N, C-alpha and C positions, 0 to 999 in steps of 0.2 A: 489592508482593510478589506479588499475585495475577496481575498481568500477566506477570511473569517466569515463574511456574509455567505459565501458559497457553502462552507461547512454547516452553518446554521440552517440554511435552506434544505440541505440533505437531511439533517437531523429532524427537522419539522416534517418533511415528507415521509420519513420512515415512521415517525410517531403517528401521523395521520392515516397513512395507507398501509402500514406494515401489519397491524393487528386488526383482524376482522373476524367477527363471530360467524360461525356457519349458520345458515338458515335452517338446516335440518340436523338433528342429533338423534341417535338411536342408542338405547341402553338395553343390554341383555341381562336378564336376571333368572336365577334358578328359583323354582317355586317348591316349597316344602312345607312342613308343619309350622315352621317358624314365622310364616306370614300371618298366622292367626294370633290375635291379641291374647286369647286364652292360653296360648303356649307360654307367653311371657309372664302372665299374672297367675299361672297355675290354678285355673278354674276348670271345672268339668266342661267338656265340650265334645259332643259325638263326632265332630269333624276331625278331632285329633286321633281318633281310633283308626280311621282310614282317610288320611289326607290325600288330596289329589296333588300329585307331583308332576313337574314338567318344567317348562321354560316360558318366559314371556319377553316380548320385545316392546319397549316403550318408545314410541316415536314422538318427538317434540318438534314443533316448528315455530318459527317467528319470521314471517316474510314482510317485506316492505309493501306499502299500499300500492306501489306501481305494479306489482305482480298480479293484482286483482282487477286489472282492466278487463281481462278475459277470465273465463272459468279456470280456476286453479285446482289441479288434482294431483294426488300422490299415488304412485303405483308401487306397492310393496311386493317384492318377489322374494320368496323364502324357499331355500333348498333344504331337504331333509336328508338324514343319513341313509335312508333306503333309496335315494335317487329321485324321488318324486319332487315336484315343484308346486307351490301354491302361490297364486297371485291375488292381491286384494287391491281394489281401486277405492281410494278414499277421497271424497269430494270435500274440499275445504270451504268453510263458510266464514271463517274469521282469520285475522292475521296471525294470531297465536293460538296454540292449542296442543293437544296430545291425543294419541291413539294407542291403545294397548292391544297387541296381538298375543293370544295365549295358545300354547300347545300343551294341553293337560289331559289327563285321564286316558280314555280309549285311543284318542288320536296320537298321543305321545307314545303309547305302546305300539301302535300300528306303524308309525313313521320313524320312530327313534327320535333322537334329539335334532335340534336345528343345527345344520351344518354351516350355512352361510346365508347372507341376505343382502339386499340392496333396496334403497328407496329413491325413486326418481320423481321430480316435480315437473308437471307439464302444464303449459298454458296454451290453449288453442292448438294442441297437437304437437307443440314444439317443446323440446327438453330445455328446462331452465336451470335446474340444479340436480345434483346426484350425490347420494351418500352411499358408500359401499363398505361392507365388512372387509377387514383386511385379507381374508381368504377368498373373497369373491373373484371369480374369473368367468368369462363368458364360456358357455358350454359349446364344445365342438361336436357336432352331430356327424356321424358317418353313415353312409348308406348300408343297409343290411345285406351283406354278401354271404351270409351264413349258408343259405341253401345252395348257392352256386359252388362254394368251396367244398361242401360235403358231397355234392354230385361229382366234382372233379376228383376228389380223393377216392370215391367209389369206383370210378372208371379206371384209375391206376391199379387197383387191386385186381 
């Protein structure tokens, strides 16, 4: 009998604590002419002649009330194909919501596509939650020794 109670308690614990929804979700979408309603209903639209193409990130959040005891902020860090990085600070005013980051038009041509991204939630300067793209890794910065190496190679010649 005790063994049966033990198994039931493990099952209940797994059901209660095993599945938890993340507080932050990010969805990446390609933008093209199919995002316009006129594309689907075949009506004339000047936007269809030169649609702005690119990519957008849709960040959704659902935080518990306990996170809002202090100011809650999201920090979105986006890395582009050209190596540049963009950071956006989003101040949250409600427990649930969404934020859309778009890379379209001239910015998409200048930077290329979005390579990877991460979203971090901070309260009072402390990291509470993090959501990372599967290809995200911290960048390793090396000091610039280019001038010193070129000088050494010139001396050997």
